[in-house]
C-alpha positions in Angstrom: 9.5 51.1 9.2 8.3 47.9 7.5 10.7 46.2 5.8 10.5 45.0 2.3 10.3 41.4 3.1 7.1 42.1 5.5 5.6 43.7 2.7 5.9 40.8 0.2 4.5 38.8 2.8 1.8 40.7 3.2 1.2 40.6 -0.6 1.6 37.0 -0.5 -1.0 36.1 2.0 -3.5 38.6 0.7 -3.1 37.0 -2.8 -3.8 33.3 -1.1 -6.5 34.9 0.6 -8.5 35.8 -2.8 -7.9 32.2 -3.7 -10.1 30.6 -1.1 -8.1 27.5 -0.4 -7.2 27.1 -4.1 -3.3 25.9 -4.2 -0.9 28.3 -6.2 2.4 27.4 -7.2 5.3 29.3 -6.5 5.4 30.5 -10.2 2.0 31.8 -9.6 2.5 33.5 -6.5 5.6 35.2 -7.8 3.9 36.7 -11.0 0.8 37.7 -9.1 2.5 39.5 -6.3 5.4 40.7 -8.3 7.5 39.3 -5.6 11.1 37.7 -6.9 10.8 34.4 -7.4 14.1 33.7 -5.6 13.2 35.4 -2.7 9.4 34.2 -2.7 11.0 30.5 -1.2 12.3 32.2 1.5 9.1 34.2 2.3 7.2 31.1 2.2 9.3 29.1 4.6 9.1 32.0 7.1 5.0 31.8 6.9 5.0 28.3 6.9 7.1 28.0 10.0 4.6 30.6 11.7 2.0 28.1 10.6 0.3 31.0 8.3 1.0 29.3 5.1 0.7 25.3 4.2 2.8 24.2 1.3 2.7 20.5 -0.4 5.1 19.8 -3.1 4.2 17.6 -6.4 1.5 17.3 -8.5 -1.6 19.1 -7.5 0.4 20.8 -4.6 1.1 24.3 -4.2 0.7 27.0 -1.2 -2.8 27.7 0.8 -3.2 29.7 3.7 -3.2 27.4 6.6 -5.5 29.9 9.0 -8.7 31.8 8.2 -8.3 35.0 7.0 -10.6 35.9 9.7 -8.3 34.8 12.4 -4.9 36.1 10.9 -4.0 39.8 11.3 -1.5 41.9 9.7 0.4 42.1 12.8 0.7 37.9 12.4 2.1 38.4 9.0 4.6 41.1 9.8 5.9 39.5 12.9 6.3 36.1 10.8 9.0 37.9 9.1 10.5 40.1 12.0 9.3 41.4 15.1 8.0 45.3 15.2 10.9 47.3 16.9 10.1 48.8 20.3 12.2 50.9 22.4 12.3 49.5 25.7 15.3 51.1 27.4 17.6 54.0 26.2 18.8 53.3 23.0 22.2 55.9 23.8 22.6 53.4 26.8 22.3 56.3 29.1 22.8 54.6 32.8 20.5 57.9 34.1 18.1 57.1 31.7 17.4 53.3 32.5 13.9 52.3 31.4 12.8 55.8 31.7 12.8 56.8 28.2 13.5 60.2 27.4 10.5 62.3 25.6 11.9 61.8 22.0 12.4 58.0 22.7 9.0 57.8 24.5 7.4 59.3 21.2 9.1 57.0 18.8 8.2 54.0 21.0 4.4 55.5 21.3 4.1 55.6 17.3 5.4 52.3 17.2 2.6 51.0 19.7 0.2 52.7 17.3 1.4 50.9 14.4 1.4 47.9 16.3 -2.2 48.1 17.6 -3.4 49.3 13.9 -1.8 46.0 12.7 -3.3 43.7 15.2 -6.7 45.5 14.3 -6.2 44.8 11.0 -7.6 41.3 9.5 -6.6 39.7 6.3 -10.4 39.2 5.7 -11.3 42.6 6.1 -8.4 43.3 3.4 -10.2 40.9 1.1 -13.8 42.1 1.6 -13.0 46.0 1.9 -15.2 47.9 -0.6 -12.9 49.7 -3.1 -12.9 50.0 -6.9 -9.4 47.7 -7.2 -8.9 44.5 -6.6 -6.2 43.5 -4.5 -3.0 42.7 -6.3 -4.9 42.6 -9.8 -4.7 45.1 -12.7 -7.8 45.3 -14.6 -7.6 45.2 -18.3 -9.5 47.4 -20.3 -11.5 44.9 -21.9 -14.9 44.0 -20.2 -14.6 40.3 -20.6 -11.0 40.4 -19.2 -12.1 42.6 -16.3 -15.4 40.2 -15.7 -13.0 37.3 -15.5 -10.3 38.7 -13.2 -13.1 40.0 -10.8 -14.9 36.6 -10.9 -11.4 34.8 -10.3 -10.5 37.2 -7.3 -14.1 37.2 -6.1 -16.3 34.5 -6.8 -20.0 35.2 -6.0 -23.5 33.3 -6.2 -24.9 35.8 -8.6 -22.4 37.5 -11.0 -23.5 41.2 -12.0 -22.4 43.0 -15.2 -19.3 45.3 -15.1 -19.3 48.2 -17.5 -15.8 49.2 -18.3 -15.3 51.8 -20.6 -13.4 51.4 -23.9 -10.4 53.3 -25.4 -11.4 54.8 -28.4 -9.1 54.5 -31.0 -7.3 57.1 -32.6 -8.6 58.1 -35.9 -6.2 57.8 -38.8 -5.8 60.5 -41.5 
């Protein structure tokens, strides 16, 4: 239903959203999102054509979101890669059906309409601010200092709070 390319594009947009207008190089984006480096250029190009991402070459360059995450939906990102399929006429090309879909194809199209509606209502800003125990696209180290640095890098705050991360106990040597 959702192509791998569209899912990669969503990863890229969410990652760039966490950086809050700080440019990221293609290498940094590829490493953070685990999108293959060679394929990432194609994705960034599509996002750039759709005016979702802005890229600048050279020293101090990189990619940033071209739009505010509050004005950018999951639907915008997905359709920048490929439109969501809808069933407008009989896929079997039965003349007797015309534009009146049979019950099967009507249900399938209704399901796609619900997905489309959910994607339109899901803003990138909501994904970035949703209360959760995981940080988008970040794997926290077990070290409290590393966890704090990762959280602060992803979500800078005015007043930091102490994170308590349980340490793993080293196995006893015999």
